[in-house]
C-alpha positions in Angstrom: -7.1 39.0 -5.5 -6.5 36.8 -2.5 -5.2 33.3 -2.7 -8.6 31.8 -1.8 -10.1 33.7 -4.7 -7.4 32.7 -7.1 -8.0 29.7 -9.3 -5.7 28.8 -12.2 -8.7 27.5 -14.2 -11.8 29.7 -14.3 -14.2 26.8 -14.3 -14.9 25.9 -10.7 -18.2 24.2 -11.4 -18.1 20.7 -9.8 -19.6 18.0 -11.9 -21.5 15.7 -9.5 -22.0 13.2 -12.3 -18.3 13.2 -13.1 -17.4 12.7 -9.4 -19.9 9.9 -9.1 -18.5 8.2 -12.1 -14.9 8.5 -10.8 -15.9 7.1 -7.4 -17.9 4.3 -9.0 -14.9 3.4 -11.1 -12.6 3.5 -8.1 -15.0 1.2 -6.2 -15.4 -1.3 -9.0 -11.6 -1.6 -9.5 -10.9 -2.0 -5.7 -13.8 -4.4 -4.9 -13.4 -6.5 -8.0 -12.1 -10.1 -7.0 -11.7 -8.8 -3.5 -11.9 -12.4 -2.1 -9.2 -13.9 -4.2 -6.8 -16.3 -2.4 -8.8 -16.5 0.8 -8.0 -18.5 2.9 -5.0 -20.4 1.6 -3.2 -17.8 -0.5 -3.6 -14.4 1.1 -1.2 -11.5 0.6 2.2 -11.3 2.2 1.9 -9.7 5.6 -1.9 -9.9 5.7 -1.8 -12.5 8.4 0.3 -10.2 10.5 -2.7 -7.9 10.8 -5.7 -10.2 10.5 -4.5 -13.0 12.8 -3.2 -10.6 15.4 -6.5 -8.7 15.5 -8.3 -12.0 15.7 -6.2 -13.2 18.5 -6.6 -9.9 20.4 -10.3 -10.4 20.1 -10.1 -13.9 21.6 -7.6 -13.0 24.3 -8.9 -9.5 25.3 -5.4 -8.1 25.3 -4.7 -4.9 23.3 -1.0 -5.5 23.2 -0.3 -6.9 19.7 3.3 -7.9 20.6 4.3 -6.8 17.1 5.9 -3.5 16.2 7.2 -3.9 12.7 4.7 -1.1 12.0 2.5 0.8 14.5 -0.8 -0.5 15.7 -3.6 1.8 14.4 -4.6 -0.5 11.5 -4.4 -3.5 13.7 -6.9 -1.9 16.1 -9.1 -1.0 13.1 -9.1 -4.6 12.1 -9.8 -5.6 15.7 -13.1 -3.6 15.5 -13.8 -5.2 12.1 -13.2 -8.6 13.7 -15.6 -7.9 16.5 -18.3 -6.7 14.1 -17.7 -9.7 11.9 -18.0 -12.1 14.8 -21.2 -10.5 16.0 -22.6 -10.8 12.5 -21.5 -14.4 12.2 -23.1 -15.2 15.6 -26.4 -13.7 14.5 -26.3 -15.7 11.3 -25.6 -18.9 13.1 -22.0 -19.4 11.9 -20.6 -20.0 15.4 -21.7 -20.0 19.0 -18.4 -19.1 20.7 -15.1 -17.5 19.9 -13.5 -21.0 19.9 -15.6 -21.9 16.8 -14.5 -18.9 14.8 -11.4 -19.2 12.5 -9.4 -16.4 10.8 -10.3 -17.3 7.2 -13.8 -15.9 7.9 -12.4 -12.5 8.7 -10.2 -11.7 5.7 -12.9 -10.5 3.3 -14.4 -8.1 5.8 -10.9 -6.7 6.5 -10.2 -6.3 2.8 -13.5 -4.5 2.4 -12.4 -1.9 4.9 -9.1 -1.4 3.0 -10.9 -1.1 -0.3 -13.3 1.5 1.2 -10.4 3.6 2.4 -9.0 3.4 -1.1 -12.1 4.8 -2.5 -12.3 7.4 0.3 -8.7 8.5 -0.7 -10.0 9.3 -4.2 -12.8 11.4 -2.7 -10.3 13.3 -0.5 -8.0 13.8 -3.5 -10.9 15.4 -5.3 -11.6 17.8 -2.5 -7.9 18.7 -2.2 -7.8 19.3 -5.9 -10.7 21.8 -5.7 -8.1 24.3 -4.4 -6.7 24.4 -7.9 -10.1 24.1 -9.8 -13.0 21.8 -10.6 -11.4 20.2 -13.6 -8.1 19.8 -11.8 -9.9 18.0 -9.0 -11.8 15.6 -11.3 -8.8 14.7 -13.3 -6.6 14.1 -10.3 -9.3 11.9 -8.6 -9.8 10.1 -11.9 -6.2 9.3 -12.3 -5.9 8.0 -8.7 -9.1 6.0 -9.2 -7.4 3.9 -12.0 -3.8 4.0 -10.6 -2.8 0.3 -10.6 -0.4 0.5 -7.6 -3.2 2.0 -5.5 -5.8 -0.5 -6.9 -3.5 -3.4 -6.1 -2.9 -2.6 -2.5 -6.5 -1.6 -1.9 -7.2 -5.4 -2.2 -5.3 -6.4 0.9 -5.4 -6.0 4.7 -2.1 -4.0 4.7 -1.3 -0.6 6.2 -0.2 1.0 2.9 -3.6 2.0 1.6 -4.8 3.4 5.0 -1.5 5.3 5.1 -2.2 7.0 1.8 -5.7 7.9 3.1 -4.3 9.7 6.2 -1.5 11.5 4.3 -3.9 12.7 1.7 -6.4 13.8 4.4 -3.5 15.6 6.1 -2.9 17.5 2.8 -6.6 18.5 2.6 -6.8 19.5 6.3 -3.6 21.5 6.0 -5.1 23.5 3.1 -8.3 24.0 5.1 -6.3 25.1 8.1 -4.6 27.7 5.9 -8.0 28.9 4.8 -9.6 29.0 8.2 -6.5 30.3 10.0 -7.5 28.9 13.4 -5.5 27.0 16.0 -8.1 24.2 16.0 -7.9 23.7 12.3 -4.1 23.4 12.4 -4.3 21.0 15.4 -6.8 18.8 13.4 -4.3 18.6 10.5 -1.7 17.5 13.1 -4.0 14.8 14.4 -4.3 13.2 10.9 -0.6 13.4 10.5 -0.3 11.5 13.8 -2.7 8.9 12.5 -0.6 8.5 9.4 2.5 7.9 11.6 0.4 5.4 13.7 -0.4 3.5 10.5 3.2 3.2 9.3 6.3 4.8 10.7 7.1 6.6 7.4 3.8 8.4 7.7 5.4 10.7 10.2 6.7 12.7 7.2 3.0 13.9 6.8 3.6 16.2 9.7 5.6 18.4 7.4 2.4 19.6 5.7 0.6 21.2 8.7 3.9 22.6 9.9 4.6 24.2 6.5 1.0 25.5 6.5 1.5 27.0 10.0 4.7 28.7 8.9 3.4 30.1 5.7 0.1 31.3 7.1 0.0 34.8 8.6 -0.9 34.2 12.3 -4.1 35.5 13.8 -4.1 35.6 17.6 -1.0 33.4 18.1 2.5 33.1 16.9 3.8 30.7 14.2 5.9 28.9 16.7 3.0 28.4 19.1 0.9 26.9 16.3 3.7 24.6 15.2 4.1 23.4 18.8 0.4 22.8 19.2 0.2 21.0 15.9 3.1 18.8 16.7 1.7 18.0 20.2 -1.7 17.1 18.6 0.1 14.8 16.2 2.0 13.1 19.0 -1.1 12.7 21.1 -2.9 11.0 18.1 0.0 8.6 17.6 0.2 7.6 21.3 -3.6 7.3 21.6 -3.7 4.8 18.6 -0.4 3.1 19.2 -0.2 3.1 23.0 2.0 0.1 23.4 4.8 1.9 21.6 5.2 3.4 25.1 3.6 0.8 27.3 5.9 -1.9 25.8 8.8 0.5 25.1 11.7 -2.0 25.0 10.0 -4.3 22.5 8.8 -1.4 20.3 12.3 0.2 20.3 14.0 -3.1 19.5 11.6 -3.7 16.6 12.1 -0.1 15.3 15.8 -0.4 15.5 15.7 -3.8 13.7 13.5 -2.5 10.9 15.6 0.6 10.3 18.7 -1.5 10.4 17.3 -3.8 7.8 16.5 -0.8 5.5 20.0 0.5 6.0 22.1 -2.7 6.1 20.4 -4.8 3.4 22.6 -5.4 0.4 22.2 -2.5 -2.0 20.5 -3.2 -5.3 22.5 -3.3 -8.5 21.0 0.0 -9.7 20.6 3.2 -7.7 17.5 3.1 -5.5 16.2 6.4 -6.8 16.4 5.1 -10.4 14.5 1.9 -9.4 11.7 4.0 -7.8 11.5 6.3 -10.8 11.1 3.1 -12.9 8.3 1.9 -10.5 6.5 5.2 -11.0 6.9 5.0 -14.8 5.5 1.5 -14.8 2.5 2.3 -12.6 1.6 5.7 -14.1 2.6 5.0 -17.7 4.8 7.3 -19.8 2.2 10.0 -20.5 1.0 10.4 -16.9 4.5 10.2 -15.4 5.8 12.9 -17.8 2.8 15.1 -16.9 3.4 14.6 -13.2 7.0 15.7 -13.7 5.9 18.7 -15.6 3.3 19.5 -12.9 6.0 19.3 -10.2 8.2 21.7 -12.2 5.2 24.1 -12.6 4.5 23.7 -8.9 8.1 24.5 -8.0 7.8 27.8 -10.0 4.5 28.6 -8.4 5.9 27.7 -4.9 8.6 30.3 -5.4 6.8 33.0 -7.5 3.1 32.4 -6.9 0.2 32.3 -7.2 -0.7 29.5 -4.9 2.5 29.4 -2.8 1.1 27.4 0.1 -0.8 24.7 -1.8 2.2 24.0 -4.1 4.6 24.1 -1.1 2.7 21.3 0.6 2.9 19.0 -2.5 6.4 19.8 -3.6 8.0 19.6 -0.1 6.2 16.5 1.0 6.9 14.7 -2.3 10.6 15.7 -2.3 11.3 14.8 1.3 9.3 11.6 1.3 11.0 10.4 -2.0 14.4 11.3 -0.7 13.8 9.2 2.5 12.7 6.0 0.7 15.4 6.4 -1.9 18.0 6.3 0.8 16.9 2.8 2.0 18.2 -0.4 0.5 14.8 -2.2 0.8 13.0 -1.4 -2.4 9.2 -2.0 -2.7 6.9 -0.2 -5.1 4.2 0.2 -2.4 6.6 2.5 -0.4 5.8 5.1 -3.1 2.1 5.1 -2.4 1.9 8.2 -0.1 3.2 10.4 -2.9 0.9 8.9 -5.6 -2.1 11.3 -4.9 0.4 14.2 -4.9 1.7 13.2 -8.3 -1.9 12.8 -9.6 -2.6 16.4 -8.6 0.6 17.5 -10.2 -0.3 15.7 -13.5 -3.8 17.2 -13.5 -2.4 20.7 -13.0 0.0 20.1 -15.9 -2.9 19.2 -18.2 -5.4 21.9 -17.2 -3.2 24.7 -16.1 -0.5 24.0 -18.6 -2.9 24.1 -21.5 -4.5 27.2 -20.0 -1.2 29.0 -20.5 -1.7 28.8 -24.2 -4.3 31.5 -23.9 -1.4 34.0 -23.8 -0.8 33.1 -27.4 -4.4 33.7 -28.4 -5.0 30.1 -29.3 -8.7 29.5 -29.7 -10.7 27.7 -27.0 -11.6 24.7 -29.2 -8.0 23.6 -29.9 -7.2 24.0 -26.2 -10.2 22.0 -25.1 -9.2 19.2 -27.6 -5.7 19.2 -26.3 -6.9 18.8 -22.7 -9.1 16.0 -23.8 -6.3 14.2 -25.6 -3.9 14.6 -22.7 -6.6 13.4 -20.3 -7.1 10.2 -22.3 -3.4 9.7 -22.7 -2.9 10.0 -18.9 -5.8 7.8 -17.9 -5.7 5.0 -20.4 -2.4 3.2 -19.6 -3.0 3.0 -15.9 -6.6 2.0 -16.4 -5.7 -0.9 -18.6 -3.1 -2.0 -16.1 -5.6 -1.9 -13.2 -8.2 -3.9 -15.2 -5.5 -6.4 -16.1 -4.6 -6.9 -12.4 -8.2 -7.4 -11.4 -8.8 -9.9 -14.2 -5.6 -11.7 -13.3 -6.4 -12.2 -9.6 -9.9 -13.3 -10.5 -8.4 -16.3 -12.4 -7.5 -19.7 -10.9 -3.8 -19.2 -10.2 -1.0 -21.6 -9.6 -1.6 -21.3 -5.8 -5.2 -22.5 -6.3 -4.0 -25.5 -8.3 -1.3 -26.4 -5.9 -3.6 -26.1 -2.9 -6.2 -28.3 -4.5 -3.5 -30.9 -5.3 -2.2 -30.8 -1.8 -5.7 -31.2 -0.3 -6.4 -34.2 -2.6 -3.1 -36.0 -2.5 -1.1 -35.3 0.7 -2.4 -37.2 3.7 -3.7 -35.2 6.5 -1.4 -34.5 9.5 1.6 -34.8 7.1 4.6 -32.5 7.9 4.9 -29.9 5.1 7.3 -26.9 4.7 6.2 -24.2 2.4 8.5 -21.6 0.9 7.2 -18.0 1.2 3.5 -17.3 2.1 2.2 -18.2 -1.3 0.1 -20.9 0.3 -1.1 -21.2 3.9 -2.2 -24.6 5.0 -4.9 -25.1 7.7 -3.0 -25.8 10.9 -5.6 -28.3 12.0 -5.2 -30.5 9.0 -1.4 -30.5 8.4 1.7 -30.0 10.5 2.9 -27.1 8.3 5.1 -24.1 8.6 6.1 -21.3 6.1 9.7 -20.1 5.8 11.1 -17.2 3.9 13.6 -19.2 1.9 14.4 -22.9 1.8 18.1 -22.1 1.9 17.8 -20.8 5.5 17.9 -24.5 6.6 20.0 -27.4 5.4 18.4 -30.4 3.7 19.6 -32.6 6.5 17.7 -30.5 9.0 14.5 -31.0 7.1 15.1 -34.8 7.1 16.0 -34.8 10.8 12.8 -32.8 11.6 10.7 -35.4 9.9 9.5 -33.1 7.1 7.7 -35.2 4.4 6.8 -32.6 1.8 8.3 -29.4 0.6 6.7 -26.7 -1.5 9.1 -24.4 -3.3 8.1 -21.1 -4.9 9.8 -19.2 -7.7 9.1 -16.1 -5.7 12.2 -17.2 -3.8 14.3 -19.4 -6.2 13.2 -17.8 -9.5 15.9 -15.1 -9.6 18.7 -17.7 -9.1 17.3 -20.0 -11.8 16.8 -17.2 -14.2 20.4 -16.0 -13.9 22.5 -18.8 -12.4 25.7 -17.0 -13.6 24.9 -14.1 -11.3 24.1 -16.3 -8.3 26.2 -19.4 -8.6 26.2 -20.3 -4.9 22.4 -19.9 -4.4 21.7 -21.7 -7.6 23.9 -24.6 -6.7 22.3 -24.9 -3.2 18.8 -25.0 -4.6 19.7 -27.4 -7.4 21.4 -29.8 -4.9 18.3 -29.7 -2.6 15.9 -30.3 -5.5 17.9 -33.2 -6.9 17.8 -35.0 -3.5 14.0 -34.9 -3.4 11.3 -36.5 -5.6 9.3 -33.9 -7.5 5.6 -34.8 -7.5 4.1 -32.0 -9.4 5.0 -28.6 -10.9 2.6 -25.7 -11.6 4.1 -23.2 -14.1 2.3 -19.8 -14.6 0.4 -19.1 -17.8 -2.1 -16.7 -19.1 -4.9 -18.8 -17.7 -3.2 -19.6 -14.4 -1.1 -16.6 -13.2 1.2 -16.7 -10.1 4.6 -18.0 -9.2 5.9 -21.4 -10.3 5.3 -23.9 -7.6 7.1 -27.2 -7.2 5.9 -29.8 -4.7 8.5 -32.3 -3.5 8.5 -35.4 -1.3 11.5 -36.3 0.8 12.3 -40.0 0.2 10.5 -42.2 2.8 13.7 -44.1 3.6 15.3 -40.9 4.9 12.5 -39.8 7.2 13.1 -40.8 10.8 10.2 -42.8 12.4 9.5 -43.1 16.1 
């Protein structure tokens, strides 16, 4: 029996109704409350993409002058901006580029991200068919309700597109192994290059077509030739979609060096990074699914070594292990960095359920108990992440602390006032206020704010919260914040609650007597 003919589950019948239900669920969870926070409380780093794409449309320049991540998704959003502008012009919203403003473009950009999130579920299903129909449906269903993926499918950020391209690379690497042609391997290399052009860590995806090249018996060319062609196709895709990485080489290299330096030189967290990431996985998957994913990876390791299914398991195990090792060696820890391995873990968990239970046939356990066990494990795997995903959507659909603070500012702070806001929790319209956002109030001294003529300051617990929660662990930071707060007059405070989620926000006024006047 050949590998293509082998299936660990005998049932390969694809349920169109089941797939439609999974995709519908994925769409509902990703488009639910998609417009939350627009325009004054968008996600962190969303303006880096939306505003740059908008400004590129207005200027006609394709150089983003920004290389914290590659430019593919900025270019995608540039196309979205052009389409949105044309639609707005047809609808009478504006008659020139000067009349358009960036808030009108966020929702369309988010819709593209959400669509890519749903497409990733579809791609995961088709990759899962290499194990079996039930494997594919369960893996796609698990990704559809995965809260980490649902969350970042709501924002114009490169993380969800990165997951799409890495998962597509997995699928095309499997297809290349089946077709065994140079063109198929090159196409898998192209999608790996697109992953790298979305975020730099996407370059790890190139491992999958390279492993597929090496483990596939060559037909008409050598393994090394195929690997070289695949790598060149990947490089060509990267350069074509991030051209200014070469055309503006000094700036792109400086940005890359700074980013890698930040990852390496940031103060290490109190706990080991790999433990923190395992905790993130446990929180997003829930205990049943994360244990099943671990069991699936162990099963995959055995199958990678002993077969059957050497190649398909090699792709998942090697990519997951290498990618996790890379992010676990960085001192900057964010749950979204784990997103590229989430579809792999969903496939592993599905295999643990279906293939693991199928092993019980060796002990002559009747079909009915095995089916019941699969159903129970499926529910146990899907329910916790589904509840979390729904809770997230319900939360962002509520009026949050940022909504309340923005409404208060709009009603009570005179227009043209000078306002400094901590973090990007709130973005004020530049035409109405003289405002700027800073990462942390402590980066400048209180006297500097006074000398600058700042009248109002908005503090966010996203920045000061850790110091106020444990002042004994951060005595210097706590004292600096407390001294600054005591020298200003607190006008209003919005504390998060079940009805009003978000960070605690405090709005202060610097005493008028201290503000220099011309």
